C-alpha positions as CSV (number, residue, x, y, z in Angstrom):
1,M,40.0,38.5,-6.8
2,I,39.7,35.1,-8.5
3,C,36.2,34.0,-9.5
4,I,34.6,31.0,-11.2
5,N,34.8,31.0,-15.0
6,D,37.7,33.5,-15.0
7,I,40.1,32.9,-17.9
8,F,43.9,33.5,-17.2
9,M,46.6,33.8,-19.9
10,F,50.2,32.8,-19.4
11,M,52.3,35.8,-20.4
12,A,55.3,33.6,-21.5
13,D,53.4,31.6,-24.1
14,E,49.8,31.2,-25.5
15,G,48.6,29.0,-22.8
16,E,45.2,29.7,-21.1
17,F,43.1,28.1,-18.4
18,R,39.7,28.6,-16.9
19,V,38.7,28.5,-13.2
20,L,36.0,25.9,-12.6
21,W,35.5,25.8,-8.8
22,I,36.8,27.6,-5.8
23,S,36.9,26.9,-2.0
24,Q,38.5,29.8,-0.2
25,E,38.2,27.8,3.1
26,N,40.3,25.0,1.7
27,N,42.6,27.2,-0.4
28,L,41.6,25.1,-3.4
29,A,40.6,25.7,-6.9
30,Y,40.0,23.4,-10.0
31,V,41.1,24.7,-13.4
32,I,41.1,23.4,-16.9
33,D,43.5,24.0,-19.7
34,L,41.8,25.7,-22.7
35,K,44.5,24.9,-25.3
36,E,45.3,21.3,-24.4
37,N,43.0,18.3,-24.3
38,K,43.3,17.9,-20.5
39,L,41.0,17.2,-17.6
40,P,40.5,19.6,-14.6
41,E,43.4,19.7,-12.1
42,P,43.6,21.2,-8.6
43,K,45.5,24.4,-7.8
44,R,46.2,26.3,-4.6
45,I,44.4,29.7,-4.7
46,S,47.4,31.2,-3.0
47,D,49.7,30.0,-5.8
48,L,47.4,31.5,-8.4
49,A,47.4,34.8,-6.5
50,E,51.2,34.8,-6.4
51,L,51.3,34.2,-10.2
52,I,49.0,37.2,-10.7
53,R,51.2,39.4,-8.5
54,D,54.3,38.4,-10.3
55,G,52.8,39.1,-13.7
56,E,53.2,35.6,-15.0
57,I,49.4,35.2,-15.6
58,Q,46.8,37.8,-16.5
59,A,43.0,37.6,-16.5
60,R,41.3,38.0,-19.9
61,S,38.6,40.7,-20.2
62,D,36.7,38.7,-22.9
63,D,35.6,35.1,-23.2
64,P,35.8,33.8,-26.8
65,Y,34.8,30.3,-25.8
66,I,31.3,31.0,-24.6
67,N,28.5,30.6,-27.2
68,S,26.2,33.6,-26.4
69,M,23.9,33.1,-29.4
70,S,20.3,34.3,-28.8
71,E,17.8,31.4,-28.3
72,Q,15.6,32.7,-31.1
73,L,18.5,32.4,-33.6
74,I,19.3,28.8,-32.8
75,A,18.0,26.3,-35.3
76,Q,15.6,23.6,-34.0
77,K,18.0,20.8,-35.0
78,D,20.8,22.4,-33.1
79,M,18.6,22.8,-30.0
80,E,17.8,19.2,-30.1
81,V,21.5,18.2,-30.3
82,R,22.3,20.6,-27.4
83,D,19.4,19.4,-25.2
84,S,20.1,15.7,-25.7
85,I,23.7,16.1,-24.6
86,W,22.7,18.3,-21.7
87,D,20.1,15.8,-20.5
88,L,22.9,13.2,-20.4
89,V,25.5,15.1,-18.4
90,K,23.6,17.8,-16.4
91,D,23.4,15.7,-13.2
92,A,27.1,14.8,-13.4
93,V,28.4,18.3,-14.0
94,G,26.2,19.6,-11.3
95,N,27.8,17.3,-8.8
96,E,30.7,19.6,-7.8
97,P,33.4,19.2,-6.5
98,T,33.0,15.4,-6.7
99,I,33.1,15.4,-10.5
100,F,36.6,17.1,-10.4
101,D,38.1,14.3,-8.3
102,R,39.7,11.7,-10.6
103,Q,38.6,8.5,-8.9
104,L,35.1,9.7,-8.1
105,R,34.7,11.1,-11.6
106,G,35.5,7.7,-13.1
107,K,32.7,6.1,-11.1
108,I,30.2,8.8,-12.3
109,V,31.3,8.3,-15.9
110,K,30.9,4.5,-15.6
111,E,27.3,5.0,-14.3
112,L,26.5,7.3,-17.2
113,M,27.9,4.7,-19.7
114,G,25.7,2.0,-18.2
115,A,22.6,4.1,-18.2
116,S,22.9,5.7,-21.6
117,G,25.1,3.4,-23.7
118,V,27.3,6.3,-24.7
119,S,31.0,5.5,-24.9
120,K,33.6,6.6,-22.3
121,V,35.5,8.7,-24.8
122,T,32.4,10.6,-25.8
123,I,31.3,11.3,-22.3
124,Y,34.7,12.7,-21.4
125,Q,34.6,14.9,-24.5
126,Y,31.3,16.3,-23.4
127,L,32.6,17.1,-19.9
128,K,35.7,18.9,-21.2
129,R,33.7,20.8,-23.7
130,F,31.3,21.9,-21.0
131,W,34.1,23.1,-18.7
132,Q,36.2,24.7,-21.4
133,R,33.3,26.7,-22.9
134,G,32.1,28.4,-19.8
135,K,30.0,25.8,-17.9
136,N,26.8,26.5,-19.8
137,K,24.2,24.6,-21.8
138,N,25.1,26.3,-25.1
139,A,28.5,24.6,-24.9
140,F,26.9,21.7,-26.7
141,L,25.7,23.6,-29.7
142,P,27.2,22.2,-32.9
143,D,30.3,24.0,-34.3
144,Y,28.9,24.6,-37.8
145,R,30.9,27.8,-37.9
146,N,34.0,25.7,-38.3
147,C,32.6,23.6,-41.2
148,G,33.5,24.1,-44.8
149,A,31.2,23.9,-47.9
150,K,29.4,20.8,-46.8
151,G,25.7,21.3,-47.0
152,K,25.8,24.3,-49.3
153,Q,24.0,24.3,-52.6
154,R,26.3,24.2,-55.6
155,V,26.0,26.6,-58.5
156,Q,24.5,24.6,-61.4
157,S,25.4,24.9,-65.1
158,D,23.4,23.8,-68.1
159,K,25.2,20.5,-68.2
160,K,23.4,17.6,-66.5
161,T,25.2,16.8,-63.2
162,G,25.4,13.5,-61.4
163,R,26.9,10.2,-62.4
164,P,26.3,9.1,-66.0
165,S,23.4,6.8,-66.7
166,K,24.2,3.1,-66.4
167,Y,22.6,2.3,-69.7
168,G,23.9,5.2,-71.7
169,V,20.6,7.1,-71.8
170,T,20.6,10.3,-69.7
171,T,17.3,11.4,-68.3
172,G,16.3,13.9,-65.7
173,K,17.1,17.6,-65.2
174,N,19.4,19.6,-63.0
175,V,17.7,20.3,-59.7
176,D,17.5,24.1,-59.5
177,E,15.8,26.3,-56.9
178,A,12.4,26.1,-58.6
179,T,12.6,22.3,-58.7
180,R,13.6,22.2,-55.0
181,Q,10.5,24.3,-54.2
182,I,8.3,21.8,-56.1
183,F,10.0,19.0,-54.2
184,A,9.3,20.7,-50.9
185,R,5.6,21.3,-51.7
186,A,5.2,17.7,-52.9
187,V,6.7,16.3,-49.8
188,K,4.5,18.4,-47.5
189,K,1.4,17.6,-49.5
190,Y,1.9,13.9,-50.3
191,Y,4.5,12.4,-48.1
192,H,4.6,14.1,-44.7
193,T,1.0,13.2,-44.0
194,R,-0.8,10.6,-41.8
195,Q,-2.0,8.9,-45.1
196,E,1.5,7.4,-45.2
197,H,1.9,7.3,-49.0
198,S,5.0,5.5,-50.1
199,F,7.8,7.7,-51.3
200,K,7.4,6.5,-54.9
201,A,3.6,7.3,-54.7
202,A,4.5,10.8,-53.6
203,Y,6.9,11.2,-56.5
204,E,4.3,10.0,-59.0
205,L,1.7,12.4,-57.6
206,M,4.2,15.2,-57.8
207,V,4.9,14.3,-61.5
208,K,1.2,14.2,-62.3
209,E,0.7,17.7,-60.8
210,H,3.8,19.5,-62.1
211,Y,5.3,17.6,-65.0
212,T,2.4,16.8,-67.2
213,K,0.5,18.8,-69.8
214,P,-3.2,18.4,-71.0
215,V,-3.5,16.9,-74.5
216,E,-6.8,16.6,-76.3
217,Q,-7.4,13.1,-77.6
218,P,-9.1,12.1,-80.9
219,D,-12.2,11.2,-79.1
220,G,-12.5,14.7,-77.5
221,T,-11.3,13.7,-74.1
222,V,-8.3,15.4,-72.4
223,R,-5.3,13.3,-71.2
224,N,-2.4,14.5,-69.0
225,E,0.7,13.4,-70.8
226,L,4.2,13.5,-69.4
227,L,6.7,16.2,-70.5
228,D,9.9,15.3,-72.2
229,P,12.0,13.0,-69.9
230,N,14.8,15.6,-69.8
231,E,12.4,18.0,-68.2
232,I,11.3,15.7,-65.4
233,P,13.4,15.1,-62.3
234,T,14.0,11.4,-61.6
235,L,12.9,9.5,-58.6
236,R,16.6,9.2,-57.5
237,Q,17.0,13.0,-57.6
238,F,13.9,13.4,-55.5
239,Q,15.2,10.8,-53.0
240,Y,18.7,12.4,-52.9
241,W,17.2,15.9,-52.3
242,Y,15.0,14.5,-49.6
243,S,17.8,12.7,-47.8
244,K,19.9,15.9,-47.7
245,T,17.0,18.0,-46.5
246,Y,15.5,15.8,-43.8
247,D,17.1,13.6,-41.2
248,S,15.5,10.4,-40.0
249,K,14.0,12.0,-36.9
250,E,12.3,14.7,-38.9
251,K,10.9,12.1,-41.3
252,L,9.4,10.0,-38.6
253,I,7.9,13.0,-36.7
254,A,6.4,14.3,-40.0
255,R,4.8,11.0,-40.9
256,K,4.0,9.5,-37.5
257,G,3.5,12.6,-35.3
258,Q,5.5,13.7,-32.3
259,S,3.6,11.7,-29.8
260,K,4.0,8.4,-31.6
261,Y,7.7,9.2,-32.4
262,D,8.4,9.7,-28.7
263,L,6.6,6.5,-27.8
264,E,7.8,4.1,-30.5
265,Y,10.8,5.5,-32.5
266,R,12.9,7.7,-30.2
267,A,16.3,6.6,-29.2
268,I,16.3,4.8,-25.8
269,L,19.3,6.4,-24.0
270,G,18.2,6.1,-20.4
271,K,16.3,4.1,-17.8
272,S,13.3,5.0,-15.7
273,D,15.2,4.0,-12.5
274,T,18.2,6.2,-13.1
275,G,19.1,8.3,-10.1
276,V,16.6,6.4,-7.8
277,R,18.3,6.1,-4.4
278,G,16.4,3.3,-2.8
279,P,12.9,2.0,-1.8
280,G,10.3,4.7,-1.7
281,A,12.3,7.3,-3.6
282,K,9.9,7.0,-6.5
283,Y,6.7,5.1,-7.0
284,Q,5.2,4.7,-10.5
285,I,1.4,4.5,-10.8
286,D,-0.7,3.7,-13.8
287,A,-4.0,2.1,-14.8
288,T,-5.1,-0.3,-17.5
289,V,-8.4,-1.9,-18.6
290,G,-8.2,-5.6,-17.9
291,D,-8.6,-8.0,-20.8
292,I,-11.5,-9.9,-19.2
293,Y,-15.2,-9.5,-18.7
294,L,-16.8,-9.9,-15.3
295,V,-20.3,-10.6,-13.9
296,S,-22.3,-8.9,-11.2
297,Q,-22.2,-10.0,-7.6
298,F,-25.9,-9.1,-7.3
299,N,-27.1,-11.1,-10.3
300,R,-24.5,-13.4,-11.9
301,A,-26.5,-13.5,-15.1
302,N,-25.5,-9.8,-15.7
303,I,-22.2,-9.1,-17.4
304,I,-20.8,-5.8,-16.1
305,G,-17.9,-5.3,-18.5
306,R,-14.1,-5.1,-18.1
307,P,-12.4,-4.0,-14.8
308,V,-9.9,-1.2,-14.4
309,I,-6.7,-2.2,-12.7
310,Y,-4.3,0.1,-10.9
311,F,-0.8,-0.8,-9.7
312,V,1.7,1.2,-7.7
313,I,5.3,0.0,-8.2
314,D,8.5,1.0,-6.4
315,T,10.9,2.0,-9.1
316,F,14.0,0.9,-7.2
317,S,13.0,-2.7,-6.3
318,R,10.1,-3.3,-8.7
319,M,8.0,-4.2,-5.7
320,I,4.2,-3.8,-6.1
321,A,3.5,-1.4,-3.3
322,G,-0.3,-1.0,-3.9
323,M,-3.1,-2.0,-6.2
324,Y,-6.8,-1.5,-6.9
325,V,-9.4,-3.3,-9.1
326,G,-12.6,-1.5,-9.9
327,L,-15.2,-0.6,-12.6
328,E,-14.7,3.2,-12.8
329,G,-12.5,4.4,-15.6
330,P,-9.0,5.7,-14.8
331,S,-9.5,8.7,-12.6
332,W,-8.5,10.3,-9.3
333,M,-10.8,8.0,-7.5
334,G,-8.9,4.9,-8.8
335,A,-5.5,6.5,-8.2
336,M,-6.6,7.5,-4.7
337,M,-7.6,4.0,-3.8
338,A,-4.4,2.5,-5.2
339,L,-2.2,5.0,-3.2
340,A,-4.2,4.4,-0.1
341,N,-3.6,0.7,-0.5
342,A,0.1,1.3,-1.0
343,A,0.2,3.0,2.4
344,S,-2.0,0.5,4.3
345,D,-1.3,-2.8,6.1
346,K,-1.4,-5.6,3.5
347,V,-1.9,-8.3,6.1
348,S,-5.4,-7.0,7.0
349,Y,-6.1,-6.1,3.3
350,C,-5.5,-9.6,2.1
351,A,-7.4,-11.0,5.1
352,G,-10.4,-9.1,3.8
353,Y,-10.3,-11.3,0.7
354,G,-9.7,-14.5,2.6
355,I,-6.0,-14.6,1.9
356,T,-3.6,-15.2,4.8
357,I,-0.1,-13.7,4.5
358,T,2.7,-12.5,6.8
359,E,4.1,-9.0,7.1
360,E,7.3,-10.1,5.3
361,E,5.4,-11.3,2.2
362,W,4.1,-7.8,1.5
363,P,5.8,-5.3,3.7
364,C,4.8,-2.1,1.8
365,R,2.8,0.3,4.0
366,H,4.5,3.6,3.4
367,I,4.3,6.8,1.3
368,P,7.0,7.7,-1.1
369,D,9.1,10.8,-1.8
370,T,7.9,11.1,-5.4
371,I,5.1,9.7,-7.5
372,L,5.4,9.4,-11.3
373,A,2.0,9.3,-12.9
374,D,0.0,10.3,-16.0
375,R,-1.1,13.8,-16.7
376,G,-4.8,12.8,-16.2
377,E,-5.9,11.8,-12.7
378,M,-2.8,13.2,-11.0
379,E,-3.3,16.7,-12.4
380,S,-6.7,17.1,-10.6
381,K,-7.2,19.4,-7.7
382,S,-7.6,16.4,-5.4
383,V,-3.9,15.8,-5.6
384,E,-3.1,19.1,-3.9
385,T,-3.9,17.7,-0.5
386,L,-1.5,14.8,-1.2
387,I,1.3,17.3,-2.1
388,N,0.7,19.8,0.7
389,A,-0.4,17.6,3.6
390,L,2.0,14.7,3.0
391,N,4.8,16.5,1.3
392,I,4.8,14.1,-1.7
393,R,6.2,15.3,-5.0
394,V,4.1,14.4,-8.0
395,D,5.8,14.2,-11.5
396,N,3.5,13.8,-14.5
397,T,4.7,12.3,-17.8
398,P,3.9,14.0,-21.1
399,A,0.8,13.0,-22.9
400,Y,1.0,9.7,-24.8
401,R,4.3,8.8,-23.2
402,A,3.6,5.5,-21.4
403,D,7.2,4.5,-22.1
404,M,8.3,6.8,-19.3
405,K,6.6,4.5,-16.9
406,G,8.1,1.4,-18.4
407,I,8.3,-0.6,-15.1
408,V,4.6,-0.5,-14.4
409,E,3.7,-0.8,-18.0
410,Q,5.7,-4.0,-18.3
411,F,3.8,-5.5,-15.3
412,F,0.5,-4.7,-17.0
413,H,1.8,-6.6,-20.0
414,T,2.7,-9.6,-17.9
415,I,-0.7,-9.7,-16.2
416,N,-2.6,-9.6,-19.5
417,T,-0.4,-12.2,-21.2
418,K,0.3,-14.7,-18.4
419,T,-2.8,-14.5,-16.2
420,T,-6.0,-13.1,-17.7
421,V,-5.4,-14.9,-20.9
422,Y,-6.3,-18.2,-19.1
423,L,-9.4,-16.9,-17.4
424,P,-13.0,-17.4,-18.7
425,G,-14.3,-14.2,-20.3
426,H,-10.8,-13.2,-21.6
427,V,-10.9,-10.8,-24.5
428,K,-10.0,-12.6,-27.7
429,P,-9.2,-11.0,-31.1
430,D,-11.4,-13.2,-33.2
431,M,-14.8,-12.2,-31.9
432,A,-15.4,-9.7,-34.7
433,E,-14.7,-12.4,-37.3
434,R,-17.6,-14.1,-39.0
435,G,-18.6,-17.1,-36.9
436,G,-16.4,-16.1,-34.0
437,K,-17.5,-16.9,-30.5
438,D,-18.6,-14.1,-28.2
439,Y,-16.1,-14.5,-25.4
440,R,-18.1,-12.2,-23.2
441,L,-20.6,-15.0,-22.6
442,D,-17.8,-17.0,-20.9
443,A,-17.6,-14.5,-18.0
444,I,-18.1,-16.2,-14.6
445,L,-15.8,-14.1,-12.3
446,D,-17.2,-11.2,-10.3
447,I,-15.0,-8.2,-9.3
448,R,-14.2,-9.6,-5.9
449,Q,-13.0,-12.9,-7.2
450,F,-10.9,-11.2,-9.9
451,T,-9.3,-9.0,-7.2
452,K,-8.3,-12.1,-5.3
453,I,-6.6,-13.4,-8.4
454,M,-4.7,-10.1,-8.8
455,I,-3.6,-10.2,-5.2
456,Q,-2.1,-13.7,-5.8
457,C,-0.3,-12.4,-8.9
458,V,1.1,-9.5,-6.8
459,L,2.3,-11.9,-4.1
460,N,3.9,-14.1,-6.7
461,H,5.7,-11.2,-8.4
462,N,6.9,-9.7,-5.1
463,N,8.3,-12.9,-3.6
464,K,9.1,-15.2,-6.5
465,H,9.5,-13.4,-9.8
466,F,13.2,-13.3,-11.0
467,L,13.8,-10.0,-12.8
468,E,15.9,-11.1,-15.8
469,S,16.5,-7.7,-17.2
470,F,17.3,-6.0,-13.9
471,E,20.9,-4.7,-13.7
472,R,22.3,-5.2,-10.3
473,T,24.8,-2.7,-8.9
474,E,28.3,-3.7,-7.8
475,D,27.1,-3.6,-4.2
476,M,24.2,-5.9,-4.9
477,I,26.5,-8.3,-6.7
478,A,28.9,-8.2,-3.8
479,D,26.1,-9.0,-1.3
480,N,24.7,-11.7,-3.6
481,V,21.2,-10.1,-3.7
482,K,18.9,-11.9,-6.1
483,P,16.9,-9.7,-8.5
484,I,13.6,-10.5,-6.8
485,P,11.5,-7.5,-5.8
486,G,11.1,-8.6,-2.2
487,D,14.9,-9.2,-1.8
488,L,15.7,-5.9,-3.5
489,W,13.3,-4.1,-1.2
490,I,14.8,-5.5,2.0
491,W,18.4,-4.9,0.8
492,G,17.6,-1.4,-0.3
493,I,16.1,-0.5,3.1
494,Q,19.2,-1.8,4.8
495,H,21.8,-0.3,2.5
496,C,20.3,2.6,0.5
497,S,18.9,6.0,1.3
498,G,15.3,5.3,0.5
499,Q,12.6,7.8,1.3
500,L,10.0,5.5,3.0
501,R,7.8,7.4,5.4
502,S,5.1,5.9,7.6
503,V,1.7,7.6,8.3
504,T,-1.3,6.4,10.1
505,E,-4.0,4.8,8.0
506,D,-6.5,7.4,9.2
507,T,-4.2,10.2,8.0
508,I,-3.6,8.8,4.6
509,K,-7.2,7.9,4.1
510,L,-8.4,11.4,5.1
511,C,-5.9,12.9,2.7
512,L,-6.9,10.7,-0.1
513,M,-10.6,9.9,0.3
514,P,-13.0,12.0,-1.8
515,A,-14.9,14.6,0.1
516,D,-18.6,15.3,-0.4
517,T,-21.7,16.5,1.4
518,A,-24.4,14.3,2.9
519,L,-27.9,15.2,4.0
520,V,-29.1,14.8,7.6
521,T,-32.7,13.8,7.6
522,A,-35.3,12.5,10.1
523,K,-34.5,8.9,8.9
524,G,-30.7,9.2,9.1
525,I,-27.7,10.7,7.2
526,R,-28.5,10.2,3.5
527,F,-25.6,9.7,1.1
528,K,-25.7,8.1,-2.4
529,G,-29.3,6.9,-1.6
530,L,-28.2,5.1,1.5
531,Y,-28.9,6.0,5.2
532,Y,-26.3,6.1,7.9
533,L,-26.4,6.4,11.7
534,S,-23.8,7.2,14.4
535,E,-23.7,7.4,18.2
536,R,-22.9,11.1,18.2
537,A,-25.8,11.8,15.8
538,V,-28.2,10.0,18.1
539,F,-26.8,11.5,21.3
540,E,-26.9,15.1,19.9
541,H,-30.4,14.6,18.4
542,W,-29.4,15.3,14.8
543,F,-32.4,13.5,13.3
544,E,-34.9,15.1,15.6
545,T,-33.5,18.5,14.7
546,A,-33.8,17.6,11.0
547,R,-37.4,16.6,11.4
548,A,-38.3,19.7,13.3
549,R,-36.3,22.3,11.4
550,G,-35.7,20.7,8.1
551,S,-32.8,18.6,6.6
552,Y,-29.3,20.1,6.5
553,K,-25.9,19.2,4.9
554,V,-22.7,18.0,6.6
555,N,-19.2,17.5,5.1
556,I,-18.2,13.9,4.8
557,S,-15.4,11.7,3.4
558,Y,-16.0,8.2,2.2
559,D,-14.1,5.2,0.7
560,P,-15.7,4.1,-2.6
561,R,-14.4,0.6,-2.1
562,D,-16.6,0.0,0.9
563,M,-19.8,1.8,1.5
564,N,-20.3,0.4,5.0
565,N,-19.2,3.7,6.5
566,I,-19.0,7.4,5.9
567,Y,-17.0,9.9,8.0
568,V,-18.5,13.2,9.0
569,R,-15.7,15.8,9.2
570,N,-15.5,18.2,12.1
571,V,-15.1,21.9,11.5
572,D,-11.3,21.7,11.9
573,G,-11.1,18.9,9.3
574,A,-8.7,16.8,11.4
575,M,-11.2,14.7,13.3
576,F,-14.2,12.8,12.1
577,E,-17.3,10.9,13.2
578,K,-17.7,7.4,11.9
579,C,-21.2,6.6,10.6
580,Y,-22.6,3.1,10.0
581,L,-25.1,1.8,7.6
582,A,-28.6,1.7,9.1
583,D,-30.0,-1.8,9.8
584,W,-32.5,-1.7,6.9
585,E,-29.6,-1.0,4.5
586,S,-28.0,-4.4,5.4
587,K,-28.0,-5.6,1.8
588,W,-25.3,-3.1,0.9
589,I,-22.9,-4.3,3.6
590,G,-19.5,-5.0,2.0
591,K,-20.5,-3.5,-1.3
592,S,-18.4,-0.9,-3.2
593,L,-19.6,2.3,-4.7
594,D,-19.1,0.7,-8.2
595,E,-21.5,-2.1,-7.3
596,L,-23.9,0.3,-5.6
597,T,-24.0,2.5,-8.7
598,Q,-24.4,-0.4,-11.0
599,Q,-27.3,-1.8,-9.0
600,Q,-29.0,1.6,-8.7
601,A,-28.6,2.1,-12.5
602,E,-30.2,-1.3,-13.1
603,E,-33.1,-0.5,-10.8
604,H,-33.5,2.9,-12.5
605,A,-33.6,1.1,-15.9
606,L,-36.2,-1.3,-14.5
607,R,-38.4,1.6,-13.3
608,H,-38.0,3.3,-16.7
609,Q,-38.9,0.1,-18.5
610,N,-42.1,-0.3,-16.4
611,K,-43.0,3.4,-16.8
612,N,-44.8,2.8,-20.1
613,L,-46.7,-0.2,-18.7
614,E,-47.8,1.9,-15.7
615,L,-48.9,4.7,-17.9
616,Q,-50.9,2.3,-20.1
617,S,-52.6,1.0,-17.0
618,H,-53.6,4.5,-15.9
619,V,-55.0,5.2,-19.4
620,D,-57.1,2.0,-19.1
621,L,-58.3,2.9,-15.6
622,N,-59.4,6.3,-16.7
623,T,-61.2,4.8,-19.7
624,E,-63.2,2.5,-17.4
625,V,-64.0,5.3,-15.0
626,E,-65.2,7.4,-17.8
627,K,-67.4,4.5,-19.1
628,I,-69.0,4.0,-15.7
629,R,-69.5,7.7,-15.3
630,A,-71.3,7.9,-18.6
631,E,-73.5,5.0,-17.7
632,A,-74.4,6.8,-14.4
633,E,-75.2,10.0,-16.2
634,E,-77.5,8.2,-18.6
635,M,-79.3,6.5,-15.8
636,I,-79.8,9.7,-13.8
637,K,-81.2,11.4,-16.9
638,Q,-83.9,8.7,-17.2
639,T,-84.9,9.1,-13.5
640,A,-87.8,11.3,-12.4
641,L,-86.3,13.8,-10.0
642,P,-88.2,15.9,-7.4
643,A,-89.2,19.3,-8.5
644,S,-86.9,21.2,-6.1
645,K,-83.4,20.8,-4.8
646,R,-84.7,21.0,-1.2
647,A,-87.1,18.1,-1.8
648,R,-84.2,16.0,-3.1
649,T,-81.9,16.6,-0.1
650,A,-84.5,16.6,2.6
651,R,-84.6,12.8,3.2
652,I,-80.9,11.8,2.9
653,R,-80.9,10.2,6.3
654,E,-84.0,8.1,5.7
655,N,-82.8,7.2,2.2
656,R,-79.4,6.1,3.6
657,A,-81.2,3.8,6.2
658,A,-83.4,2.2,3.6
659,E,-80.4,1.7,1.2
660,K,-78.4,0.2,4.0
661,E,-81.1,-2.3,4.9
662,K,-81.4,-3.5,1.3
663,I,-77.6,-3.8,1.0
664,R,-77.5,-5.8,4.2
665,K,-80.0,-8.3,2.9
666,E,-78.0,-8.7,-0.3
667,E,-74.7,-9.1,1.5
668,A,-76.0,-11.4,4.3
669,F,-74.0,-14.7,4.5
670,S,-75.7,-17.9,3.5
671,L,-73.6,-21.1,3.7
672,G,-74.2,-24.3,1.7
673,D,-76.6,-22.8,-0.8
674,T,-76.5,-23.8,-4.4
675,P,-77.4,-21.0,-6.8
676,G,-80.9,-21.6,-8.2
677,S,-81.9,-24.3,-5.7
678,S,-85.1,-24.3,-3.6
679,I,-86.9,-26.4,-1.0
680,T,-90.5,-27.8,-1.3
681,I,-92.5,-27.4,1.8
682,T,-94.6,-30.6,2.7
683,P,-97.6,-30.6,5.1
684,E,-95.5,-32.6,7.7
685,L,-92.7,-30.0,7.7
686,S,-95.2,-27.2,7.7
687,E,-96.8,-28.4,10.9
688,K,-93.6,-28.3,12.9
689,P,-90.4,-26.9,11.8
690,I,-87.5,-29.3,12.2
691,H,-83.8,-28.7,11.9
692,P,-82.3,-30.4,8.8
693,I,-79.8,-32.3,11.0
694,T,-82.5,-33.5,13.3
695,A,-84.6,-34.7,10.3
696,L,-81.6,-36.6,9.0
697,I,-80.9,-38.4,12.3
698,K,-84.6,-39.4,12.5
699,K,-84.6,-40.7,9.0
700,M,-81.5,-42.8,9.7
701,A,-83.1,-44.2,12.8
702,E,-86.2,-45.2,10.9
703,A,-84.1,-47.0,8.4
704,D,-83.0,-49.3,11.3
705,Y,-79.2,-48.8,10.9
706,D,-77.1,-50.6,13.4
707,D,-74.4,-47.9,13.5
């Protein structure tokens, strides 16, 4: 029986071939010659079986071409070489039997060349090497076993090696094993550090430590003096040893760290959109802090800091599929809102900000097949609902590898350099300088106004931005598709196998919105300090029950972007009851959780600031009360009291009546009186009382006034 990876020898000569692929149904096998530099060729299985029966070929019992070295014995450098080649060709060699077809293989190789920059000859060498050596990853391990003396240390003599000195004066010493150990310790201690000493500085520190001797000076001090020049290795010897021992990658990783190397120094051999089939196959999502300061909607005198901006970008077309602008730092909440926006109707979304668009201007209202994100927010438990309920694959980049989401990172760069830089409150680098202007004081935009600006930027990018660095495929060129995100999106839906899927807005929101618990009270459903009502709650007497039996909790979902509503989940979790803000909470209509939290924090701070004033007023009040009490105690001491308690309490009612009568006379209203004034009673007035108004009229008549 013929199997894949079998090796057959020709009995007439030394020729050998390996079986790469078999289809019994089609009587077809692909084989590759192991002695000649040839590509795979097709053979009939029946012809191979006949050759075996005739004794012309015979299967080998061993496989000398497979590298079966244990993983633990492979050097790190060799692993890196192997893995880099494997990452380049793994998708191609796995595409069987297409890769064995001559014409189709040429197209695959051409795509690999365009994506990686590796030459055609090199790629074909990798493919043949993989097939000839048993179709396994270790086929790409370096063949050091075939190398000669290169890299081996030479046996040194006493005579100084190396080229003669240019000036006729030979210095330095032969580098023996002890010297190499000193070199290694010095490099580790002084050069492979984050202090980033220069190489010459590391050499000088090494000489100071290992090639000096203490010499007492005439003044009694001790000085470290150099040894004889022939006992000190030269800087050039140190450099030569270092160049032989470490390659450029090891040097950079040791001095910069693995994360910074991966981000800034690694070779760029691929593209983030390689293998993406069409619109919706992969979305990239990321957040950044906007380079601008904003003011509060509640009190525009208050500066609230810099916003957090999320964008969701389709990898295939570069279309901005979703966005979010808020105040909370990068988190699942921000990612949730951006993803919900990506799957929602953009016409109604823009209308909420007073922007009128058509469906064609922003047609993204779908969920993707895969989401590429950071390790942070998309590694939380909240994402499990997204994965399980909506069947979305989530890929997370390694830590500190923003370059793996280059498409969305580039858009952030564009926003910060071409938009926010012209807005008041933009972050400027010179504020820390002496006399520099505090740009934060220029802030005039609130978060809603800034969001409107970001929407306009997205619309411009999707429909007008020409992607200069976008590499169009042959089909795109043939169809004269412009590298504009909107055009690429439409063309991709029509011609490519994208993975766009539609879901109802209610479904995506329930899967993405954060869940929490609210408290049903006699006043309403209380959540985040606000009260909500619903028809069902009123009809089923939730609030009366809470007043009679005590408050109780219910499971809810909510959208932090708009606190107008919360959604009480039913037991099955699929349906919900929509609850509305109570009438007396109208000031919070249209406000987000960020704004609510900000305002509540300010009110809390205001109460805290007034706390000391209130405490001082209580202290003053208690002081006055104590003063009056002391005065009363002193007065009662000076009063002659009845001999018995009974005598003192026996006339409370009569005492109360007398006191009331005196108080009434003191409190009686008297209008028009001037304090301290009095009236003199004359005999005329005493004979017959007369009203003052009457006396005045009489007096005026006697004066004989005409009017």
